[in-house]
All heavy atoms as TSV, in Angstrom:
chain	resi	resn	atom	element	x	y	z
A	1	MET	N	N	-14.731	-16.357	8.713
A	1	MET	CA	C	-13.915	-15.318	9.232
A	1	MET	C	C	-14.715	-14.613	10.269
A	1	MET	O	O	-15.882	-14.179	10.174
A	1	MET	CB	C	-13.376	-14.371	8.262
A	1	MET	CG	C	-12.246	-13.648	8.389
A	1	MET	SD	S	-11.637	-12.645	7.001
A	1	MET	CE	C	-10.847	-14.034	6.073
A	2	THR	N	N	-14.014	-14.331	11.471
A	2	THR	CA	C	-14.778	-13.590	12.602
A	2	THR	C	C	-14.866	-12.003	12.207
A	2	THR	O	O	-14.144	-11.519	11.344
A	2	THR	CB	C	-13.924	-13.823	13.932
A	2	THR	OG1	O	-12.707	-13.054	13.798
A	2	THR	CG2	C	-13.766	-15.241	14.202
A	3	ALA	N	N	-15.721	-11.472	12.992
A	3	ALA	CA	C	-15.845	-10.042	12.781
A	3	ALA	C	C	-14.539	-9.187	13.252
A	3	ALA	O	O	-14.235	-8.324	12.499
A	3	ALA	CB	C	-16.944	-9.488	13.714
A	4	LYS	N	N	-13.879	-9.783	14.220
A	4	LYS	CA	C	-12.624	-9.144	14.594
A	4	LYS	C	C	-11.591	-9.319	13.473
A	4	LYS	O	O	-10.917	-8.341	13.107
A	4	LYS	CB	C	-12.116	-9.703	15.803
A	4	LYS	CG	C	-11.006	-8.976	16.361
A	4	LYS	CD	C	-10.545	-9.433	17.793
A	4	LYS	CE	C	-9.472	-8.563	18.442
A	4	LYS	NZ	N	-9.241	-8.943	19.823
A	5	GLU	N	N	-11.597	-10.425	12.849
A	5	GLU	CA	C	-10.507	-10.620	11.655
A	5	GLU	C	C	-10.977	-9.737	10.595
A	5	GLU	O	O	-10.039	-9.188	9.755
A	5	GLU	CB	C	-10.645	-12.011	11.304
A	5	GLU	CG	C	-10.006	-13.059	12.326
A	5	GLU	CD	C	-10.274	-14.511	12.042
A	5	GLU	OE1	O	-11.274	-14.894	11.523
A	5	GLU	OE2	O	-9.444	-15.332	12.373
A	6	LEU	N	N	-12.158	-9.700	10.165
A	6	LEU	CA	C	-12.674	-8.748	9.198
A	6	LEU	C	C	-12.231	-7.280	9.432
A	6	LEU	O	O	-11.845	-6.584	8.398
A	6	LEU	CB	C	-14.082	-8.847	8.928
A	6	LEU	CG	C	-14.599	-10.125	8.200
A	6	LEU	CD1	C	-16.153	-10.174	8.135
A	6	LEU	CD2	C	-14.050	-10.160	6.785
A	7	LEU	N	N	-12.359	-6.885	10.675
A	7	LEU	CA	C	-12.018	-5.500	11.049
A	7	LEU	C	C	-10.449	-5.294	10.933
A	7	LEU	O	O	-9.980	-4.294	10.424
A	7	LEU	CB	C	-12.327	-5.160	12.530
A	7	LEU	CG	C	-13.805	-4.934	12.687
A	7	LEU	CD1	C	-14.136	-4.810	14.175
A	7	LEU	CD2	C	-14.268	-3.694	11.967
A	8	TYR	N	N	-9.700	-6.281	11.244
A	8	TYR	CA	C	-8.210	-6.211	11.073
A	8	TYR	C	C	-7.895	-6.098	9.518
A	8	TYR	O	O	-7.070	-5.284	9.051
A	8	TYR	CB	C	-7.506	-7.534	11.535
A	8	TYR	CG	C	-6.073	-7.575	11.210
A	8	TYR	CD1	C	-5.179	-6.690	11.900
A	8	TYR	CD2	C	-5.605	-8.335	10.273
A	8	TYR	CE1	C	-3.863	-6.798	11.561
A	8	TYR	CE2	C	-4.284	-8.324	9.835
A	8	TYR	CZ	C	-3.425	-7.584	10.636
A	8	TYR	OH	O	-2.066	-7.539	10.221
A	9	ILE	N	N	-8.532	-6.913	8.701
A	9	ILE	CA	C	-8.266	-6.835	7.289
A	9	ILE	C	C	-8.707	-5.462	6.766
A	9	ILE	O	O	-7.986	-4.896	5.897
A	9	ILE	CB	C	-9.033	-7.987	6.531
A	9	ILE	CG1	C	-8.433	-9.251	6.856
A	9	ILE	CG2	C	-8.903	-7.861	5.087
A	9	ILE	CD1	C	-9.041	-10.577	6.374
A	10	GLU	N	N	-9.781	-4.949	7.208
A	10	GLU	CA	C	-10.196	-3.632	6.778
A	10	GLU	C	C	-9.117	-2.599	7.106
A	10	GLU	O	O	-8.922	-1.679	6.318
A	10	GLU	CB	C	-11.612	-3.297	7.445
A	10	GLU	CG	C	-12.107	-2.009	7.030
A	10	GLU	CD	C	-13.445	-1.709	7.733
A	10	GLU	OE1	O	-14.437	-2.393	7.495
A	10	GLU	OE2	O	-13.624	-0.700	8.475
A	11	ASP	N	N	-8.648	-2.644	8.397
A	11	ASP	CA	C	-7.642	-1.756	8.789
A	11	ASP	C	C	-6.384	-1.917	7.929
A	11	ASP	O	O	-5.742	-0.984	7.467
A	11	ASP	CB	C	-7.244	-1.978	10.206
A	11	ASP	CG	C	-8.326	-1.308	11.219
A	11	ASP	OD1	O	-9.181	-0.607	10.713
A	11	ASP	OD2	O	-8.147	-1.661	12.372
A	12	ALA	N	N	-5.978	-3.104	7.582
A	12	ALA	CA	C	-4.764	-3.436	6.802
A	12	ALA	C	C	-4.937	-2.926	5.391
A	12	ALA	O	O	-3.910	-2.346	4.937
A	12	ALA	CB	C	-4.418	-4.826	6.767
A	13	LEU	N	N	-6.177	-3.061	4.828
A	13	LEU	CA	C	-6.411	-2.470	3.478
A	13	LEU	C	C	-6.292	-0.944	3.548
A	13	LEU	O	O	-5.729	-0.355	2.659
A	13	LEU	CB	C	-7.836	-2.773	3.067
A	13	LEU	CG	C	-8.087	-4.344	2.643
A	13	LEU	CD1	C	-9.568	-4.508	2.470
A	13	LEU	CD2	C	-7.377	-4.536	1.280
A	14	GLY	N	N	-6.846	-0.356	4.499
A	14	GLY	CA	C	-6.776	1.168	4.567
A	14	GLY	C	C	-5.379	1.563	4.806
A	14	GLY	O	O	-4.860	2.634	4.014
A	15	HIS	N	N	-4.488	1.013	5.609
A	15	HIS	CA	C	-3.223	1.257	5.832
A	15	HIS	C	C	-2.298	1.081	4.592
A	15	HIS	O	O	-1.579	2.031	4.137
A	15	HIS	CB	C	-2.575	0.527	6.983
A	15	HIS	CG	C	-2.986	0.910	8.306
A	15	HIS	ND1	N	-3.641	0.148	9.154
A	15	HIS	CD2	C	-3.065	2.173	8.936
A	15	HIS	CE1	C	-4.018	0.673	10.235
A	15	HIS	NE2	N	-3.704	1.981	10.112
A	16	ALA	N	N	-2.533	0.023	3.854
A	16	ALA	CA	C	-1.794	-0.272	2.598
A	16	ALA	C	C	-2.143	0.731	1.573
A	16	ALA	O	O	-1.189	1.270	0.904
A	16	ALA	CB	C	-2.060	-1.642	2.106
A	17	LYS	N	N	-3.471	1.119	1.445
A	17	LYS	CA	C	-3.706	2.030	0.475
A	17	LYS	C	C	-3.194	3.500	0.725
A	17	LYS	O	O	-2.715	4.210	-0.104
A	17	LYS	CB	C	-5.316	2.238	0.384
A	17	LYS	CG	C	-5.763	2.891	-0.830
A	17	LYS	CD	C	-5.268	2.426	-2.042
A	17	LYS	CE	C	-6.160	1.776	-3.053
A	17	LYS	NZ	N	-5.569	1.334	-4.374
A	18	TYR	N	N	-3.235	3.828	2.118
A	18	TYR	CA	C	-2.717	5.135	2.521
A	18	TYR	C	C	-1.231	5.221	2.210
A	18	TYR	O	O	-0.794	6.212	1.611
A	18	TYR	CB	C	-2.964	5.334	4.014
A	18	TYR	CG	C	-2.409	6.460	4.661
A	18	TYR	CD1	C	-2.874	7.770	4.428
A	18	TYR	CD2	C	-1.068	6.415	5.308
A	18	TYR	CE1	C	-2.299	8.888	4.935
A	18	TYR	CE2	C	-0.487	7.455	5.849
A	18	TYR	CZ	C	-1.066	8.687	5.656
A	18	TYR	OH	O	-0.442	9.859	6.166
A	19	PHE	N	N	-0.531	4.079	2.605
A	19	PHE	CA	C	0.955	4.171	2.287
A	19	PHE	C	C	1.246	4.227	0.797
A	19	PHE	O	O	2.233	4.798	0.317
A	19	PHE	CB	C	1.623	3.041	3.040
A	19	PHE	CG	C	1.707	3.158	4.429
A	19	PHE	CD1	C	1.308	2.176	5.305
A	19	PHE	CD2	C	2.224	4.356	4.988
A	19	PHE	CE1	C	1.337	2.326	6.668
A	19	PHE	CE2	C	2.338	4.436	6.503
A	19	PHE	CZ	C	1.870	3.505	7.173
A	20	GLN	N	N	0.526	3.442	0.078
A	20	GLN	CA	C	0.791	3.547	-1.411
A	20	GLN	C	C	0.490	4.912	-1.957
A	20	GLN	O	O	1.344	5.462	-2.747
A	20	GLN	CB	C	-0.137	2.574	-2.049
A	20	GLN	CG	C	-0.064	2.682	-3.626
A	20	GLN	CD	C	-1.204	1.939	-4.345
A	20	GLN	OE1	O	-2.142	1.690	-3.818
A	20	GLN	NE2	N	-0.954	1.737	-5.663
A	21	THR	N	N	-0.457	5.559	-1.614
A	21	THR	CA	C	-0.844	7.000	-1.965
A	21	THR	C	C	0.174	7.957	-1.695
A	21	THR	O	O	0.668	8.792	-2.419
A	21	THR	CB	C	-2.262	7.331	-1.441
A	21	THR	OG1	O	-3.179	6.437	-1.823
A	21	THR	CG2	C	-2.608	8.816	-1.752
A	22	LYS	N	N	0.735	7.792	-0.277
A	22	LYS	CA	C	1.785	8.749	0.242
A	22	LYS	C	C	3.026	8.460	-0.544
A	22	LYS	O	O	3.764	9.422	-0.987
A	22	LYS	CB	C	1.982	8.627	1.648
A	22	LYS	CG	C	0.797	9.106	2.456
A	22	LYS	CD	C	0.554	10.615	2.179
A	22	LYS	CE	C	-0.624	11.146	2.744
A	22	LYS	NZ	N	-0.889	12.594	2.419
A	23	CYS	N	N	3.395	7.326	-0.907
A	23	CYS	CA	C	4.603	6.948	-1.664
A	23	CYS	C	C	4.518	7.474	-3.068
A	23	CYS	O	O	5.483	8.168	-3.511
A	23	CYS	CB	C	4.833	5.447	-1.707
A	23	CYS	SG	S	5.422	4.670	-0.180
A	24	LEU	N	N	3.372	7.393	-3.722
A	24	LEU	CA	C	3.254	8.015	-5.084
A	24	LEU	C	C	3.224	9.467	-5.071
A	24	LEU	O	O	3.908	10.071	-5.927
A	24	LEU	CB	C	1.909	7.520	-5.740
A	24	LEU	CG	C	1.832	6.015	-6.135
A	24	LEU	CD1	C	0.438	5.621	-6.534
A	24	LEU	CD2	C	2.788	5.641	-7.152
A	25	GLU	N	N	2.656	10.019	-4.078
A	25	GLU	CA	C	2.710	11.562	-3.992
A	25	GLU	C	C	4.146	11.977	-3.769
A	25	GLU	O	O	4.529	13.046	-4.267
A	25	GLU	CB	C	1.795	12.054	-2.764
A	25	GLU	CG	C	0.351	11.926	-3.011
A	25	GLU	CD	C	-0.496	12.303	-1.781
A	25	GLU	OE1	O	0.074	12.727	-0.725
A	25	GLU	OE2	O	-1.703	12.167	-1.896
A	26	SER	N	N	4.798	11.325	-2.932
A	26	SER	CA	C	6.315	11.614	-2.678
A	26	SER	C	C	7.140	11.419	-3.866
A	26	SER	O	O	7.947	12.345	-4.223
A	26	SER	CB	C	6.896	10.897	-1.447
A	26	SER	OG	O	6.092	11.100	-0.274
A	27	ALA	N	N	6.821	10.392	-4.588
A	27	ALA	CA	C	7.642	10.132	-5.740
A	27	ALA	C	C	7.480	11.149	-6.712
A	27	ALA	O	O	8.523	11.460	-7.568
A	27	ALA	CB	C	7.232	8.705	-6.373
A	28	ASN	N	N	6.361	11.709	-6.933
A	28	ASN	CA	C	6.133	12.800	-7.881
A	28	ASN	C	C	6.695	13.978	-7.571
A	28	ASN	O	O	7.005	14.940	-8.348
A	28	ASN	CB	C	4.543	12.975	-8.007
A	28	ASN	CG	C	3.830	11.985	-8.762
A	28	ASN	OD1	O	4.432	11.246	-9.581
A	28	ASN	ND2	N	2.584	11.757	-8.410
A	29	GLN	N	N	7.299	14.151	-6.237
A	29	GLN	CA	C	7.971	15.389	-5.953
A	29	GLN	C	C	9.505	15.195	-5.932
A	29	GLN	O	O	10.212	16.104	-5.708
A	29	GLN	CB	C	7.609	15.923	-4.528
A	29	GLN	CG	C	6.045	16.249	-4.510
A	29	GLN	CD	C	5.519	16.509	-3.115
A	29	GLN	OE1	O	6.313	16.638	-2.069
A	29	GLN	NE2	N	4.217	16.823	-2.994
A	30	ILE	N	N	9.982	13.996	-6.108
A	30	ILE	CA	C	11.402	13.695	-5.907
A	30	ILE	C	C	12.062	13.879	-7.320
A	30	ILE	O	O	11.611	13.362	-8.258
A	30	ILE	CB	C	11.674	12.283	-5.345
A	30	ILE	CG1	C	11.031	12.223	-3.964
A	30	ILE	CG2	C	13.019	11.829	-5.430
A	30	ILE	CD1	C	10.969	10.696	-3.386
A	31	THR	N	N	13.172	14.510	-7.315
A	31	THR	CA	C	13.863	14.785	-8.530
A	31	THR	C	C	15.085	13.778	-8.717
A	31	THR	O	O	15.454	13.465	-9.977
A	31	THR	CB	C	14.483	16.175	-8.605
A	31	THR	OG1	O	15.353	16.538	-7.483
A	31	THR	CG2	C	13.243	17.219	-8.583
A	32	ASP	N	N	15.582	13.208	-7.680
A	32	ASP	CA	C	16.709	12.339	-7.719
A	32	ASP	C	C	16.163	10.952	-8.346
A	32	ASP	O	O	15.310	10.357	-7.646
A	32	ASP	CB	C	17.301	12.020	-6.335
A	32	ASP	CG	C	18.411	10.965	-6.384
A	32	ASP	OD1	O	19.583	11.519	-6.788
A	32	ASP	OD2	O	18.124	9.827	-6.226
A	33	PRO	N	N	16.598	10.502	-9.515
A	33	PRO	CA	C	16.121	9.352	-10.028
A	33	PRO	C	C	16.112	8.076	-9.301
A	33	PRO	O	O	15.226	7.199	-9.281
A	33	PRO	CB	C	16.839	9.181	-11.455
A	33	PRO	CG	C	17.664	10.465	-11.718
A	33	PRO	CD	C	17.655	11.122	-10.290
A	34	GLU	N	N	17.237	7.964	-8.574
A	34	GLU	CA	C	17.550	6.659	-7.862
A	34	GLU	C	C	16.547	6.669	-6.610
A	34	GLU	O	O	15.875	5.681	-6.372
A	34	GLU	CB	C	18.974	6.621	-7.337
A	34	GLU	CG	C	19.290	5.327	-6.702
A	34	GLU	CD	C	20.807	5.187	-6.317
A	34	GLU	OE1	O	21.607	5.874	-6.971
A	34	GLU	OE2	O	21.044	4.452	-5.379
A	35	LEU	N	N	16.381	7.743	-5.971
A	35	LEU	CA	C	15.469	7.909	-4.826
A	35	LEU	C	C	14.027	7.743	-5.338
A	35	LEU	O	O	13.305	6.915	-4.610
A	35	LEU	CB	C	15.659	9.279	-4.083
A	35	LEU	CG	C	14.886	9.461	-2.785
A	35	LEU	CD1	C	15.106	8.237	-1.808
A	35	LEU	CD2	C	15.176	10.657	-2.227
A	36	LYS	N	N	13.706	8.341	-6.360
A	36	LYS	CA	C	12.339	8.237	-6.907
A	36	LYS	C	C	12.025	6.901	-7.178
A	36	LYS	O	O	10.843	6.348	-6.999
A	36	LYS	CB	C	12.323	9.166	-8.140
A	36	LYS	CG	C	10.884	9.098	-8.792
A	36	LYS	CD	C	10.765	10.055	-10.117
A	36	LYS	CE	C	9.459	10.195	-10.585
A	36	LYS	NZ	N	8.893	11.519	-10.768
A	37	ASN	N	N	12.864	6.079	-7.873
A	37	ASN	CA	C	12.662	4.741	-8.242
A	37	ASN	C	C	12.441	3.904	-6.905
A	37	ASN	O	O	11.536	2.927	-6.806
A	37	ASN	CB	C	13.920	4.201	-8.993
A	37	ASN	CG	C	13.668	2.706	-9.408
A	37	ASN	OD1	O	12.578	2.369	-9.835
A	37	ASN	ND2	N	14.691	1.922	-9.224
A	38	CYS	N	N	13.294	4.237	-5.869
A	38	CYS	CA	C	13.072	3.390	-4.634
A	38	CYS	C	C	11.686	3.613	-4.037
A	38	CYS	O	O	10.966	2.685	-3.571
A	38	CYS	CB	C	14.114	3.894	-3.621
A	38	CYS	SG	S	13.920	3.144	-2.050
A	39	VAL	N	N	11.179	4.920	-4.086
A	39	VAL	CA	C	9.848	5.210	-3.369
A	39	VAL	C	C	8.826	4.681	-4.328
A	39	VAL	O	O	7.753	4.141	-3.858
A	39	VAL	CB	C	9.844	6.795	-3.331
A	39	VAL	CG1	C	8.342	7.088	-2.873
A	39	VAL	CG2	C	10.859	7.242	-2.269
A	40	GLU	N	N	8.970	4.622	-5.690
A	40	GLU	CA	C	7.928	3.990	-6.511
A	40	GLU	C	C	7.891	2.395	-6.180
A	40	GLU	O	O	6.774	1.932	-6.325
A	40	GLU	CB	C	8.418	4.274	-7.963
A	40	GLU	CG	C	8.046	5.712	-8.365
A	40	GLU	CD	C	8.529	6.010	-9.842
A	40	GLU	OE1	O	9.352	5.302	-10.332
A	40	GLU	OE2	O	8.077	7.083	-10.340
A	41	GLN	N	N	9.002	1.845	-5.952
A	41	GLN	CA	C	9.154	0.481	-5.595
A	41	GLN	C	C	8.263	0.144	-4.270
A	41	GLN	O	O	7.614	-0.756	-4.256
A	41	GLN	CB	C	10.503	-0.083	-5.587
A	41	GLN	CG	C	11.076	-0.232	-6.870
A	41	GLN	CD	C	12.550	-0.693	-6.715
A	41	GLN	OE1	O	13.025	-1.010	-5.632
A	41	GLN	NE2	N	13.172	-0.845	-7.911
A	42	MET	N	N	8.471	1.055	-3.362
A	42	MET	CA	C	7.746	1.006	-2.099
A	42	MET	C	C	6.171	1.113	-2.424
A	42	MET	O	O	5.316	0.454	-1.782
A	42	MET	CB	C	8.202	2.064	-1.138
A	42	MET	CG	C	9.530	1.720	-0.469
A	42	MET	SD	S	9.833	2.831	0.865
A	42	MET	CE	C	9.791	4.435	0.200
A	43	ALA	N	N	5.828	2.019	-3.402
A	43	ALA	CA	C	4.355	2.137	-3.652
A	43	ALA	C	C	3.888	0.774	-4.248
A	43	ALA	O	O	2.735	0.357	-3.875
A	43	ALA	CB	C	4.112	3.297	-4.584
A	44	GLN	N	N	4.566	0.226	-5.142
A	44	GLN	CA	C	4.244	-1.126	-5.737
A	44	GLN	C	C	4.119	-2.194	-4.698
A	44	GLN	O	O	3.149	-2.985	-4.723
A	44	GLN	CB	C	5.261	-1.496	-6.859
A	44	GLN	CG	C	5.296	-0.521	-8.054
A	44	GLN	CD	C	6.352	-0.947	-9.060
A	44	GLN	OE1	O	7.233	-1.784	-8.684
A	44	GLN	NE2	N	6.290	-0.426	-10.098
A	45	LYS	N	N	5.010	-2.112	-3.748
A	45	LYS	CA	C	5.020	-3.123	-2.627
A	45	LYS	C	C	3.588	-3.042	-1.836
A	45	LYS	O	O	3.071	-3.920	-1.533
A	45	LYS	CB	C	6.199	-2.988	-1.677
A	45	LYS	CG	C	6.285	-3.987	-0.582
A	45	LYS	CD	C	6.529	-5.363	-1.133
A	45	LYS	CE	C	6.731	-6.320	0.025
A	45	LYS	NZ	N	7.106	-7.672	-0.375
A	46	HIS	N	N	3.306	-1.623	-1.466
A	46	HIS	CA	C	2.108	-1.498	-0.730
A	46	HIS	C	C	0.897	-1.976	-1.594
A	46	HIS	O	O	-0.229	-2.408	-0.956
A	46	HIS	CB	C	2.060	-0.118	-0.300
A	46	HIS	CG	C	2.953	0.233	0.800
A	46	HIS	ND1	N	2.811	-0.479	2.064
A	46	HIS	CD2	C	4.037	0.928	0.889
A	46	HIS	CE1	C	3.807	-0.001	2.818
A	46	HIS	NE2	N	4.557	0.763	2.156
A	47	GLN	N	N	0.884	-1.760	-2.906
A	47	GLN	CA	C	-0.203	-2.164	-3.764
A	47	GLN	C	C	-0.338	-3.659	-3.654
A	47	GLN	O	O	-1.432	-4.222	-3.672
A	47	GLN	CB	C	0.083	-1.743	-5.302
A	47	GLN	CG	C	-0.897	-2.266	-6.300
A	47	GLN	CD	C	-2.387	-1.683	-5.927
A	47	GLN	OE1	O	-2.614	-0.654	-5.299
A	47	GLN	NE2	N	-3.393	-2.588	-6.253
A	48	MET	N	N	0.792	-4.353	-3.709
A	48	MET	CA	C	0.809	-5.857	-3.693
A	48	MET	C	C	0.166	-6.301	-2.258
A	48	MET	O	O	-0.596	-7.213	-2.122
A	48	MET	CB	C	2.235	-6.456	-3.854
A	48	MET	CG	C	2.668	-6.395	-5.239
A	48	MET	SD	S	4.495	-6.933	-5.404
A	48	MET	CE	C	4.478	-8.302	-4.442
A	49	ILE	N	N	0.462	-5.598	-1.174
A	49	ILE	CA	C	-0.002	-5.899	0.061
A	49	ILE	C	C	-1.495	-5.786	0.086
A	49	ILE	O	O	-2.221	-6.567	0.674
A	49	ILE	CB	C	0.726	-5.052	1.242
A	49	ILE	CG1	C	2.207	-5.491	1.364
A	49	ILE	CG2	C	-0.046	-5.074	2.589
A	49	ILE	CD1	C	2.970	-4.459	2.167
A	50	PHE	N	N	-2.009	-4.556	-0.499
A	50	PHE	CA	C	-3.439	-4.280	-0.677
A	50	PHE	C	C	-4.091	-5.516	-1.341
A	50	PHE	O	O	-5.088	-6.041	-0.858
A	50	PHE	CB	C	-3.610	-2.958	-1.244
A	50	PHE	CG	C	-5.024	-2.704	-1.352
A	50	PHE	CD1	C	-5.640	-1.984	-0.492
A	50	PHE	CD2	C	-5.706	-3.053	-2.674
A	50	PHE	CE1	C	-7.090	-1.573	-0.582
A	50	PHE	CE2	C	-6.986	-2.724	-2.735
A	50	PHE	CZ	C	-7.893	-2.099	-1.810
A	51	GLN	N	N	-3.582	-5.912	-2.501
A	51	GLN	CA	C	-4.192	-7.006	-3.266
A	51	GLN	C	C	-4.140	-8.229	-2.510
A	51	GLN	O	O	-5.145	-9.034	-2.539
A	51	GLN	CB	C	-3.390	-7.074	-4.643
A	51	GLN	CG	C	-3.588	-5.950	-5.524
A	51	GLN	CD	C	-2.616	-6.127	-6.665
A	51	GLN	OE1	O	-1.702	-6.668	-6.802
A	51	GLN	NE2	N	-3.096	-5.448	-7.788
A	52	ASN	N	N	-3.075	-8.485	-1.704
A	52	ASN	CA	C	-3.094	-9.610	-0.989
A	52	ASN	C	C	-4.131	-9.832	0.144
A	52	ASN	O	O	-4.937	-10.746	0.253
A	52	ASN	CB	C	-1.670	-10.035	-0.323
A	52	ASN	CG	C	-0.645	-10.425	-1.356
A	52	ASN	OD1	O	-1.103	-10.873	-2.423
A	52	ASN	ND2	N	0.495	-10.258	-1.015
A	53	PHE	N	N	-4.329	-8.723	0.787
A	53	PHE	CA	C	-5.366	-8.679	1.873
A	53	PHE	C	C	-6.696	-8.732	1.253
A	53	PHE	O	O	-7.625	-9.388	1.691
A	53	PHE	CB	C	-5.156	-7.316	2.730
A	53	PHE	CG	C	-4.251	-7.490	3.821
A	53	PHE	CD1	C	-3.130	-6.614	4.000
A	53	PHE	CD2	C	-4.423	-8.455	4.848
A	53	PHE	CE1	C	-2.273	-6.806	5.021
A	53	PHE	CE2	C	-3.565	-8.512	6.000
A	53	PHE	CZ	C	-2.422	-7.696	5.912
A	54	TYR	N	N	-6.879	-7.955	0.098
A	54	TYR	CA	C	-8.161	-7.889	-0.584
A	54	TYR	C	C	-8.534	-9.377	-1.074
A	54	TYR	O	O	-9.697	-9.698	-1.048
A	54	TYR	CB	C	-8.097	-6.898	-1.754
A	54	TYR	CG	C	-9.508	-6.637	-2.306
A	54	TYR	CD1	C	-10.275	-5.765	-1.739
A	54	TYR	CD2	C	-9.938	-7.264	-3.594
A	54	TYR	CE1	C	-11.610	-5.468	-2.239
A	54	TYR	CE2	C	-11.127	-7.024	-4.021
A	54	TYR	CZ	C	-11.947	-6.083	-3.408
A	54	TYR	OH	O	-13.254	-5.929	-3.863
A	55	SER	N	N	-7.592	-10.184	-1.515
A	55	SER	CA	C	-7.878	-11.430	-2.014
A	55	SER	C	C	-8.398	-12.298	-0.866
A	55	SER	O	O	-9.064	-13.327	-1.129
A	55	SER	CB	C	-6.650	-12.184	-2.635
A	55	SER	OG	O	-5.638	-12.367	-1.546
A	56	LEU	N	N	-8.120	-12.015	0.338
A	56	LEU	CA	C	-8.457	-12.818	1.554
A	56	LEU	C	C	-10.104	-12.688	1.638
A	56	LEU	O	O	-10.757	-13.613	2.187
A	56	LEU	CB	C	-8.002	-12.360	2.840
A	56	LEU	CG	C	-6.525	-12.586	3.086
A	56	LEU	CD1	C	-6.044	-11.957	4.248
A	56	LEU	CD2	C	-6.262	-14.120	3.120
A	57	LEU	N	N	-10.680	-11.616	1.018
A	57	LEU	CA	C	-12.077	-11.389	1.163
A	57	LEU	C	C	-12.830	-12.119	-0.050
A	57	LEU	O	O	-14.092	-12.167	0.051
A	57	LEU	CB	C	-12.388	-9.809	1.084
A	57	LEU	CG	C	-11.704	-9.033	2.217
A	57	LEU	CD1	C	-11.935	-7.495	2.042
A	57	LEU	CD2	C	-12.294	-9.542	3.539
A	58	SER	N	N	-12.230	-12.451	-1.063
A	58	SER	CA	C	-12.777	-13.109	-2.165
A	58	SER	C	C	-13.157	-14.564	-1.889
A	58	SER	O	O	-12.505	-15.276	-1.282
A	58	SER	CB	C	-11.989	-13.010	-3.470
A	58	SER	OG	O	-11.360	-11.870	-3.579
């Protein structure tokens, strides 16, 4: 893997983790159950994206 590719993966990891964190923070403030569930699912999706990118480094 090239240095540029590693930098891209590092950025992608950071973005996925950031979006997951923000989704979880938002979900904790939402009172509507349906909307809260939707945002929690987005957080899970970003966690999966993070794991997929991280697995590229293994």
